[in-house]
N, C-alpha and C positions, 0 to 999 in steps of 0.2 A: 669111618666106614658108613657108607650109605646103604640103607636097606632097599634092595631092588630085587624084585621077583617077577619074572614074566612081564617086564615093562612097567610094573607098578612102582611108585615112589612113596616110601614111607619116611617118617621123621626119625632122625638119630635121637638117641636118648637125651643128649645135651640140648638139641633144638627143642624137643618136646618139653623138657624141663623149663627152659627160658620162656616159652609161650605160656605154659601152665602157671608159672610164677606171676605173670601179668594178670591172668584170670584170678588167681587166688588173692592177690593184692586188692583187686577191685570187688571181690566177694566181701572181703573184710570191710570195704568202704560202702557196701550196700548197692553197688551198681549192677553186679551180675549175681545170678543165683543158680544158673544151670549151664552145664558144659557138655558138649557132645563131640564124639570123634566118629567120622563116617568115611567109608570107602565107597566110591561110586565110579564104576567103570575104570578102575585102576587109578583113580584120583583120590587123594586123601585130604579130608577137610576137618578142621577143628573149629567149632562154633561156640560163641559165648551168647547167652540169652539172659533176659531179665527174669524169666520164669520158664519152667518146663512146658513144652508144647508151643511156645511162642516162636515167632520168626526170629532167627538169630540177629542180634545187634551187630555182631562182627563174625566174619568167617575168614579163616586163614587157610591158604592152600600153598603147598610146596610143588612147584612145577619144574619139570625137566626142560632145560634150554640147551642141552648139548651133553656130550660125554663128560661125566663128572662135574657138571654145572647145573645149579638149581636156582630157582627164583622163588622167594617168599612173597606172596601177595595177600593183602588183607582187604576185604570189601565189606561194605555196609549198605543197607537200603538208603536210597537218596530221597525218598519221599515221592518219587515219580514212577514207582513200580519197577525200577531197575536198581542195579547195584552200582555204587561208586567206589573207586579204589581209594583206600586211605593210607596204605603203606606198601612199599615195594623195595626189595633189595635182594641181591645175591648173598649178602653177608647177614647171618642171623643176628649179630649184635646191632648192626645198623637198622635192620628191620624192627627188632624189638624196641629200639630207641624211638623210631618213628611211631610205632604203634602206641607206646606209652604216652608219648606227647599228644597224640590225637585223643586218646581215652581220657587223659587228665584234663584236657580242654573241656570235654563234655561233662566230666564229673564236677569241675569247678562251676560251670554254668548252671548245672542242676542244683548245686549247693546254694547258689545265689538266686534261685527261683526262676531261672531262665531255662528254656528248652531249645537246645540246638542239636542238629543231627551229627552223627559221627562222620558223615560224608561231606560236610561243609567245611 
């Protein structure tokens, strides 16, 4: 069941849970400390931050691409004042897998004293 009201697209509970589990896992690892959920002009965003009030490290959006079809897209600042896409899929499990892989790469680099962007 997709939550859809007046053209707005929300997250199903299983989709939200899978995305929030990624956030929670990396809170435990010390990478994220703040989470936000926003609706802007009928578009729904979930953002992960290092601290409250900071620019999101990762933002997830669920987009409508047709009747009963949706696309999950995650973006991150690319260091040039724009956003780079870091994960994309119509399937939540594939999307979550891509997102975890990208976040884990950054988490490991930081653990080793390196700093790499989510969008590289």
